[in-house]
Residue frames as qw, qx, qy, qz and C-alpha x, y, z in Angstrom:
[[0.100, -0.259, 0.785, 0.553, 6.12, -11.59, 22.98],
 [0.274, 0.410, 0.870, -0.007, 2.59, -13.05, 22.59],
 [0.235, 0.814, 0.336, -0.411, 0.96, -9.72, 21.84],
 [0.034, -0.616, 0.501, 0.607, 3.75, -8.92, 19.35],
 [0.174, 0.016, 0.932, 0.319, 2.98, -12.08, 17.42],
 [0.234, 0.637, 0.705, -0.208, -0.78, -11.28, 17.54],
 [0.209, 0.844, 0.038, -0.493, -0.34, -7.69, 16.21],
 [0.093, -0.428, 0.718, 0.541, 2.36, -8.80, 13.61],
 [0.251, 0.225, 0.926, 0.172, -0.07, -11.66, 12.40],
 [0.284, 0.720, 0.566, -0.284, -3.15, -9.50, 12.14],
 [0.087, 0.807, -0.171, -0.558, -1.35, -6.68, 10.33],
 [0.127, -0.364, 0.804, 0.453, 0.55, -9.00, 8.04],
 [0.275, 0.319, 0.900, 0.113, -2.46, -11.02, 7.00],
 [0.243, 0.819, 0.372, -0.363, -4.58, -7.93, 6.48],
 [0.052, 0.762, -0.340, -0.549, -1.80, -6.34, 4.19],
 [0.376, -0.115, 0.819, 0.418, -1.15, -9.25, 1.83],
 [0.325, 0.495, 0.746, 0.303, -4.37, -9.03, -0.05],
 [0.079, -0.772, -0.277, 0.566, -4.45, -5.23, 0.33],
 [0.457, 0.874, 0.158, 0.052, -4.60, -2.45, -2.19],
 [0.077, -0.888, 0.439, 0.117, -0.96, -1.32, -1.31],
 [0.629, -0.230, 0.718, 0.188, 0.20, -4.86, -1.96],
 [0.654, 0.560, 0.498, 0.103, -1.39, -4.74, -5.31],
 [0.229, 0.967, -0.101, -0.044, 0.36, -1.48, -6.06],
 [0.285, -0.694, 0.640, 0.167, 3.77, -2.81, -5.12],
 [0.693, 0.084, 0.694, 0.176, 3.13, -5.89, -7.02],
 [0.560, 0.783, 0.259, 0.077, 2.31, -3.82, -10.10],
 [0.067, 0.936, -0.341, -0.054, 5.27, -1.55, -9.66],
 [0.570, -0.457, 0.670, 0.130, 7.46, -4.58, -8.95],
 [0.769, 0.363, 0.513, 0.119, 6.39, -6.16, -12.26],
 [0.460, 0.865, 0.119, 0.163, 7.44, -3.03, -14.18],
 [0.105, 0.877, -0.375, 0.283, 10.51, -1.68, -12.41],
 [0.439, 0.267, -0.766, 0.386, 13.64, -2.91, -10.33],
 [0.632, -0.519, -0.567, -0.102, 12.41, -4.53, -7.25],
 [0.527, -0.194, -0.414, 0.717, 14.78, -2.99, -4.68],
 [0.006, 0.100, -0.052, 0.994, 13.69, 0.60, -5.16],
 [0.546, -0.385, -0.428, -0.609, 10.04, -0.37, -5.29],
 [0.696, -0.353, -0.591, 0.203, 10.50, -2.38, -2.04],
 [0.372, -0.121, -0.324, 0.862, 12.43, 0.45, -0.27],
 [0.148, -0.225, -0.154, -0.951, 10.01, 3.12, -1.46],
 [0.606, -0.408, -0.535, -0.424, 6.98, 1.08, -0.49],
 [0.647, -0.315, -0.560, 0.411, 8.51, 0.04, 2.89],
 [0.203, -0.014, -0.233, 0.951, 9.46, 3.69, 3.81],
 [0.352, -0.286, -0.245, -0.857, 5.85, 4.77, 2.98],
 [0.710, -0.416, -0.541, -0.173, 4.31, 2.00, 5.06],
 [0.541, -0.181, -0.475, 0.670, 6.67, 2.83, 8.00],
 [0.015, -0.111, 0.101, -0.989, 5.69, 6.55, 7.77],
 [0.548, -0.352, -0.367, -0.664, 2.01, 5.58, 7.73],
 [0.687, -0.339, -0.613, 0.193, 2.64, 3.41, 10.83],
 [0.307, -0.074, -0.349, 0.882, 4.00, 6.37, 12.56],
 [0.285, -0.212, -0.197, -0.914, 0.90, 8.40, 11.49],
 [0.661, -0.354, -0.573, -0.332, -1.40, 5.64, 12.72],
 [0.583, -0.246, -0.586, 0.506, 0.35, 5.49, 15.95],
 [0.166, -0.115, -0.247, 0.948, 0.23, 9.27, 16.55],
 [0.349, 0.152, 0.020, -0.925, -2.95, 10.42, 14.89],
 [0.159, -0.148, -0.937, -0.272, -4.86, 7.11, 14.19],
 [0.006, 0.530, 0.742, -0.411, -7.58, 8.07, 16.63],
 [0.164, 0.502, -0.019, -0.849, -8.14, 11.38, 14.74],
 [0.233, 0.125, -0.714, -0.648, -8.82, 9.55, 11.41],
 [0.106, -0.343, -0.932, 0.044, -11.45, 7.51, 13.17],
 [0.047, 0.564, 0.460, -0.684, -13.23, 10.80, 14.15],
 [0.118, 0.211, -0.431, -0.869, -13.47, 11.95, 10.55],
 [0.663, 0.289, 0.233, -0.650, -17.01, 11.89, 9.26],
 [0.624, 0.009, 0.759, 0.185, -17.66, 8.70, 7.33],
 [0.587, 0.751, 0.302, -0.018, -19.08, 10.35, 4.17],
 [0.100, 0.924, -0.343, -0.138, -16.00, 12.47, 3.85],
 [0.436, -0.434, 0.773, 0.154, -13.71, 9.43, 4.33],
 [0.703, 0.325, 0.630, 0.044, -15.70, 7.54, 1.77],
 [0.481, 0.872, 0.055, -0.071, -15.41, 10.22, -0.89],
 [0.091, -0.793, 0.586, 0.140, -11.62, 10.44, -0.28],
 [0.598, -0.181, 0.776, 0.084, -11.34, 6.59, -0.57],
 [0.685, 0.566, 0.457, -0.031, -13.38, 6.38, -3.77],
 [0.286, 0.937, -0.181, -0.092, -11.47, 9.35, -5.41],
 [0.241, -0.687, 0.671, 0.141, -8.11, 7.71, -4.52],
 [0.677, 0.055, 0.732, 0.053, -9.10, 4.30, -5.92],
 [0.601, 0.728, 0.328, -0.008, -10.19, 5.84, -9.11],
 [0.125, 0.889, -0.421, -0.132, -7.02, 8.06, -9.46],
 [0.453, -0.432, 0.765, 0.153, -4.99, 4.83, -8.92],
 [0.706, 0.363, 0.607, 0.048, -6.99, 2.99, -11.60],
 [0.457, 0.888, 0.038, -0.038, -6.40, 5.90, -14.04],
 [0.160, -0.816, 0.542, 0.120, -2.66, 6.11, -13.05],
 [0.629, -0.173, 0.752, 0.100, -2.26, 2.40, -13.72],
 [0.662, 0.626, 0.410, 0.045, -3.95, 2.67, -17.07],
 [0.251, 0.945, -0.200, -0.055, -1.64, 5.61, -18.03],
 [0.320, -0.654, 0.672, 0.132, 1.42, 3.78, -16.91],
 [0.756, 0.162, 0.632, 0.043, 0.29, 0.75, -18.94],
 [0.630, 0.742, 0.228, 0.010, 0.49, 2.81, -22.08],
 [0.037, 0.897, -0.433, -0.077, 3.92, 4.00, -21.65],
 [0.816, 0.312, -0.471, 0.121, 6.70, 1.62, -22.95],
 [0.809, -0.551, -0.083, 0.186, 8.48, -0.09, -20.11],
 [0.665, -0.337, 0.080, 0.662, 11.30, 1.95, -18.90],
 [0.336, 0.697, 0.285, 0.565, 10.38, 5.00, -20.97],
 [0.160, -0.926, -0.037, -0.341, 11.44, 8.43, -19.94],
 [0.407, 0.464, -0.572, 0.541, 14.57, 9.47, -17.95],
 [0.419, -0.481, 0.395, -0.661, 12.60, 9.62, -14.69],
 [0.944, -0.069, -0.093, -0.309, 11.37, 6.12, -14.97],
 [0.809, 0.294, -0.425, 0.280, 14.94, 4.67, -15.38],
 [0.039, 0.577, -0.515, 0.632, 16.24, 6.43, -12.28],
 [0.463, -0.231, -0.811, 0.274, 16.27, 4.26, -9.13],
 [0.069, -0.193, -0.464, 0.862, 15.52, 7.32, -7.08],
 [0.401, 0.016, -0.180, -0.898, 12.49, 8.02, -9.18],
 [0.607, -0.165, -0.744, -0.226, 11.13, 4.52, -8.84],
 [0.356, -0.230, -0.724, 0.545, 11.66, 4.67, -5.14],
 [0.136, 0.136, 0.184, -0.964, 9.87, 8.11, -5.03],
 [0.504, -0.059, -0.469, -0.723, 7.11, 6.82, -7.10],
 [0.570, -0.186, -0.800, 0.013, 6.62, 3.73, -4.95],
 [0.168, -0.180, -0.566, 0.787, 6.71, 5.86, -1.81],
 [0.294, 0.093, 0.024, -0.951, 4.15, 8.27, -3.02],
 [0.577, -0.102, -0.608, -0.537, 1.75, 5.62, -4.42],
 [0.552, -0.237, -0.769, 0.216, 1.90, 3.50, -1.32],
 [0.135, -0.137, -0.474, 0.859, 1.81, 6.32, 1.14],
 [0.403, -0.005, -0.132, -0.906, -1.31, 7.76, -0.47],
 [0.642, -0.086, -0.677, -0.349, -2.89, 4.29, -0.76],
 [0.460, -0.171, -0.784, 0.381, -2.30, 3.48, 2.93],
 [0.190, -0.104, 0.306, -0.927, -4.28, 6.42, 4.25],
 [0.664, -0.077, 0.218, -0.711, -7.41, 5.10, 6.03],
 [0.586, 0.228, -0.746, -0.221, -6.43, 1.66, 5.07],
 [0.867, -0.375, -0.276, -0.176, -7.46, -1.45, 7.08],
 [0.789, -0.052, -0.379, 0.480, -3.97, -2.06, 8.24],
 [0.178, 0.359, -0.225, 0.888, -3.51, 1.54, 9.34],
 [0.595, -0.488, -0.081, -0.633, -6.77, 1.43, 11.19],
 [0.902, -0.212, -0.371, 0.066, -5.70, -1.81, 12.79],
 [0.568, 0.141, -0.346, 0.733, -2.43, -0.27, 13.90],
 [0.186, -0.462, 0.105, -0.861, -4.36, 2.76, 15.33],
 [0.784, -0.424, -0.237, -0.386, -6.67, 0.44, 17.14],
 [0.843, -0.126, -0.385, 0.355, -3.78, -1.53, 18.65],
 [0.329, 0.292, -0.290, 0.850, -2.09, 1.67, 19.69],
 [0.410, -0.496, 0.047, -0.764, -5.31, 2.96, 21.41],
 [0.893, -0.339, -0.241, -0.170, -5.81, -0.39, 23.19],
 [0.863, -0.202, -0.139, 0.441, -2.15, -0.69, 24.26],
 [0.132, 0.959, -0.066, 0.240, -0.99, 3.05, 24.89],
 [0.503, -0.743, 0.439, 0.046, 1.84, 1.86, 27.22],
 [0.702, -0.111, 0.626, 0.321, 3.17, -0.55, 24.61],
 [0.469, 0.820, 0.015, -0.328, 3.02, 1.90, 21.61],
 [0.030, 0.682, -0.674, -0.281, 6.59, 1.02, 20.60],
 [0.414, -0.001, 0.910, 0.016, 5.83, -2.72, 20.62],
 [0.573, 0.637, 0.470, -0.213, 2.69, -1.97, 18.36],
 [0.323, 0.856, -0.239, -0.326, 4.74, 0.20, 15.95],
 [0.115, -0.522, 0.818, 0.211, 7.52, -2.39, 15.63],
 [0.484, 0.139, 0.863, -0.045, 5.24, -5.33, 15.12],
 [0.529, 0.732, 0.360, -0.233, 3.03, -3.45, 12.54],
 [0.216, 0.841, -0.375, -0.326, 5.94, -1.92, 10.81],
 [0.221, -0.409, 0.860, 0.212, 7.73, -5.14, 10.39],
 [0.524, 0.373, 0.753, -0.138, 4.54, -6.90, 9.21],
 [0.471, 0.816, 0.148, -0.301, 4.01, -4.29, 6.55],
 [0.038, 0.734, -0.600, -0.316, 7.64, -4.37, 5.36],
 [0.328, -0.128, 0.927, 0.132, 7.64, -8.13, 5.02],
 [0.518, 0.549, 0.642, -0.133, 4.29, -8.06, 3.15],
 [0.283, 0.872, -0.148, -0.371, 5.55, -5.35, 0.98],
 [0.114, -0.529, 0.791, 0.285, 8.64, -7.47, 0.05],
 [0.479, 0.175, 0.860, -0.017, 6.43, -10.49, -0.75],
 [0.493, 0.739, 0.379, -0.261, 4.24, -8.35, -2.99],
 [0.182, 0.828, -0.391, -0.357, 7.13, -6.69, -4.80],
 [0.235, -0.325, 0.891, 0.216, 8.76, -10.15, -5.35],
 [0.537, 0.377, 0.740, -0.145, 5.47, -11.56, -6.58],
 [0.418, 0.841, 0.048, -0.340, 5.08, -8.78, -9.03],
 [0.065, 0.673, -0.655, -0.338, 8.53, -9.49, -10.46],
 [0.300, -0.132, 0.939, 0.106, 7.95, -13.15, -10.72],
 [0.570, 0.558, 0.503, -0.334, 4.45, -12.72, -12.38],
 [0.368, 0.773, -0.259, -0.447, 6.19, -11.11, -15.35],
 [0.219, -0.269, 0.903, 0.255, 7.61, -14.53, -16.20],
 [0.241, 0.345, 0.898, 0.127, 4.14, -15.68, -17.22],
 [0.164, 0.858, 0.487, -0.026, 2.06, -12.36, -17.60],
 [0.399, 0.471, 0.074, 0.783, 3.19, -9.13, -19.34],
 [0.181, -0.293, -0.445, 0.827, 3.45, -6.19, -16.95],
 [0.208, -0.107, -0.304, -0.924, 0.93, -4.42, -19.15],
 [0.553, -0.348, -0.666, -0.359, -1.73, -7.02, -18.37],
 [0.475, -0.334, -0.624, 0.523, -0.81, -6.89, -14.64],
 [0.030, -0.094, -0.115, 0.988, -1.25, -3.02, -14.73],
 [0.410, -0.186, -0.474, -0.757, -4.58, -3.37, -16.54],
 [0.590, -0.370, -0.717, -0.025, -5.80, -5.93, -13.87],
 [0.357, -0.285, -0.467, 0.757, -4.70, -3.78, -11.13],
 [0.150, -0.008, -0.094, -0.984, -6.53, -0.78, -12.63],
 [0.530, -0.307, -0.582, -0.534, -9.72, -2.69, -13.03],
 [0.565, -0.389, -0.656, 0.313, -9.55, -3.94, -9.42],
 [0.156, -0.193, -0.290, 0.924, -8.94, -0.32, -8.12],
 [0.310, -0.140, -0.291, -0.894, -11.89, 0.97, -10.15],
 [0.590, -0.378, -0.661, -0.269, -14.21, -1.82, -8.83],
 [0.443, -0.301, -0.582, 0.612, -13.09, -1.29, -5.28],
 [0.020, 0.069, 0.080, -0.994, -13.86, 2.47, -5.64],
 [0.440, -0.205, -0.500, -0.717, -17.22, 1.63, -7.11],
 [0.586, -0.329, -0.738, 0.068, -18.00, -0.80, -4.36],
 [0.284, -0.259, -0.454, 0.804, -17.23, 1.80, -1.69],
 [0.171, -0.052, -0.203, -0.963, -19.31, 4.27, -3.50],
 [0.529, -0.282, -0.618, -0.509, -22.34, 2.05, -3.61],
 [0.475, -0.315, -0.752, 0.332, -22.18, 0.89, 0.01]]
C-alpha cells in the first residue's frame, strides 16, 4: 500500500499544474464538464497504458527530436485555443454534441500527454517495479483521473468570475511561452 500512495502522490501532484490540466480546465470552462472529464480521463488512461508498455522507448528517442515535437505541440495548442476563443460559445453543431466535446477533450489531452512529465514518471515507476506494473498503472491512472476531474471542475468554476474567452486566451499564452522556453533551453 505504501508504494501505491507514493506513486499516486507523485503523479497526482505533478499532473495538477500540468499542461493537460490547463487544457481540461479551459475545455471545462467552455463546455459541459462531464464529457470533458470523461474524454480527458480516457485519454490519460490510454496514455498510462502507453507509458507502461512503451515508456522506455520514449526515453530512447533523441532529445532534439523530442524537443521539436514538444515545441510544435505547445504552439499548435496555443493556436487552437486562440481559434476556439474566437468562436461563439456553443457554436456549430459539432460543439454542442456531448460526443464531440468528449472526442475533442480526448484528442487534446491524448496529444498533450505524449512525453509529459507524468507519462515519463509512470514509465519510470514501471521500469523500476516491473513485477508491480498493474499497481503502477492503477495508482498513476487514478491520480490522473482525479487531477483531471479537479481541473475540469476548476475550469467550470472559473467562469463565475472570468469569461471563458479570457481563460482560453490565458491558456493560449501559457502554451506559447512554454513552447518558447523549451525551444530556448
